[in-house]
N, C-alpha and C positions, 0 to 999 in steps of 0.2 A: 754511193751514187757517183756516176761518172762526172768529171769536172770539165766539160767542154765549155769553151768560151765562144758563143756565137756572136759575130760582129755585126750581123744585120738581121732583121726579122726574116728575110728570105733564107738565110743560113739556118735559122731555127726551124722554119717551116720544112725545109729540105730534110733536116735531121728527124723531124717529127714523122714524115711520111716514110723515111727509110727505116725508122724503128718499127713503125706500123707494119710495113711489108715484111720485115725480118722477124716480127713477133718478139722483139727484144725489149723486155721490161725495163732493164737498167737504162738503156738508151732512151726509151720513152720517158722515163721519169727525169732524165738529165735535161730534157727539153723544157720541163715545167718549172715555174718559179717556185722557190721554196717558201710558200705562203699558204696559210689556211683559208684564204679567200679565193683561191683558184676554183674554177668552174668548168665542168665538162657535161655535155649533153650528147649522148649517142643517139643515132636515129631511132625514134620510137621509145627512147628511154627516159628516165627521170632526170632531174637536175641533181648532179653530184657536186658536193663542195668539199674541199680540203684534200690534202695529200693522200691520206689513208684511203678514203673512199675512191679516189681517182685511181690510185695505184691498184686497188683490188679490182676495179672494173676492167683495167687493161690486163691484169693477170688472168682474169676469166676469159677474156677475148683471145688471149694469146695461147690458151691451153691446147688449141688445135694446131699450133705451129704456124709457120709462114704460109698462109693460104690466100692472101689478098694481094692484089696488084692495083695500083692507082694510076689513072691518067687524070690530070688537073686541067681545068679549062676556065675561061671567063673570069680571070682574076681581076678584081678591083682592089686597089690599095689606098688607104689614107694613113699618112704617117706624120707624126709630130716628133718633137725632140725625145720624148720619153715613152710614147705609145704608138703602136701601129695596129691597124685593123685590116685584115684581108678577108674579102668575100670571094668565094670560088665555087665551082662545081667539081665534085669528085665523081669520077666514072670508075666504078670498082668492078674488077674481074676476079671471081673466085676460082681458085684452082679446080680443074676438072669440069668447069662449065664453059660453054662456047660463047655465050652472050653475056655482056656486061649487065650488072644490076641497074635498075633505074637510077638516074643521077641523084646525087645527094648534094643539097645546098649547104655550104659550110661557111661559118664565120670563125676565124682564128684571130685572137687578140694577143699581142705581145707587148711586153714592157721592158724597158732598159733598166737593168739591175747592175749591181757592182760586179756580177759574174758574167755580164753581157746580156743580150736579148733573150728573154724567156717567155714561154706561153703562160698566159694567165686565164685564157678561156678558149675552149673549142666547143662549138655548138654545130651539130650536124642534124639536118632534117631531110626526109625524102622530099624530092621535088614534086610539086603538084602535077597532076595529069592534065589539068585544064590547058586549052590551047593558049598560046601566047598572043598578046595584042599586037597591034601594028608596030609599036615602039619597043617591042621585046619584053614588055612587062606582062604579067599575068592579071587577068581581070580581077577586081577586088570584091565582086559580089559574093556574099556568104562568108567572107573573112571576118574573124573576130577583132583583129586590130592591124 
């Protein structure tokens, strides 16, 4: 595994999206903490836990090669001494398509380890199609939690 030392959560996030765009499995796994409690949820997918399950999911996604490009927006960050949480929107363009996919709402969680900042959770969900309320929030009727 690559031994990059990411000095900030933002460095880790940039490396994550670079690995994703390049379909680079080694670079992708270098971003993640070496811990069996790591979690990944791809849009519409199940919760994956542990290094082996997460590596296999990325391996399958990367079999098509580098076909995705990302534009990130609406970043909200919360950061403490050892933990950082980023909430953002991913706007994904697939090679060969003119229009981006519907936005994906993403939460990325990073922890400070002896090797620098590492990802411990990536959770991505398709954004709801409901209209936004006046304050930029989606109405909560019909939501489970």
